[in-house]
N, C-alpha and C positions, 0 to 999 in steps of 0.2 A: 500672533493674535488671530484668533479665528472669529469671524463675525457671522451672526445668524440672523435670520428674519425675526423681528421682535426685540432684538437687542436695543438698549438705549446707548447712544453714542454722542460724543462731541465731534464736530467736523469742521470743515473750512468755514461754514456759515455759523454765526453766533447762535447759541442756545443748545438745548438738549433735544435730540432727535430719536425717533424710533425707526428702525430699518423696516421698510415695507417690501423691498425686492432687492435681490442681488443679481446683477446682470453680468454674465461672463463675457469677456471681450478677447478678441484675438487679433494678432498682427495681420493686416491685409496689405495688398499691394499699394493701396493709396496712403497708408500710414507707415509702411516699413522703413521709409527714409529716416523717420524720427528715432527709430530703435536700433539703428546700425551700431551706434556707439556702445550699446549694452549687449551686443551680440544676440539680438533677437531676430528670428527669421519669420517669414510669412507662415502663418498657421500656429505660431507659438501663442500660448495663453498670456494675456496681459493682466495687470491688476484690475479687479472687477469694478464696475460702476455701481455705487450704492444709491438706491432710491430711498428717500426718507421723508418722514412727516414730523413737523415740529410738535414736541410735547410741551415744553416750556421755553420761553425766551431767556436771554441772559440775566433778566431780573426775576426769573422763576415765575413769570406770569404765563398762564395758559392762553393760547390763541382764542380770541373771542368770536371771530367770524369763521368763514370757511377754512378748511384745513390748509395749512401752508406746507407745500412740498418742495423738495429740492433734490438734486443729484450731486454726487461727489465721488471722486476717485477714492478707493479704499485706503490708499496711502495717507489720506488726510483724516481718516476716521480713527477715533480712540474709544474703545468700549468703556462705558461707565460701570464701575463695580463698587461694592460697599467700601472696599479699601481705597479706591480713588476718591470717593466722597469724603472719607475720613481724612485722607491726606490733604485734600483741598481745605477742609474745615480747620485742620491744624495750621496750615499755612496762613489762613485768614486770621486766626487767633494770634499767631506770632506777629503778624502785621499790625494788628490792633494794639498789642503790647508795645511795639516799637513806636507807634503813633502816640500812644499815651506818654511814653518816656520823652519823646520829642517835645510834645506840647507842654509838659510840666517842667522841662529843663531849658528849653530854648525860646519859649514864647512868654512874653511878659503881659 
């Protein structure tokens, strides 16, 4: 998955975010210890740090005050596409059908 500035993503933080900056990161002497198990050496490029601004929260409400920003490792970011929205919508519709079946069969 290739991320670009301006992409809408979901990330570690709740909500939908717009990428505002992509910061390249490299293994340094101070953090090399953490990457020995994956055979990374000083100077190797790591997963980038994604800087983002909240577009809508998890309830699809836009921020009302000043812009909310956050940063997250790219490994936790998932690009939002028309297909991913359609998949999520279908998942919710299936859930609602199951909930309706449950309520009509198991609740008096």
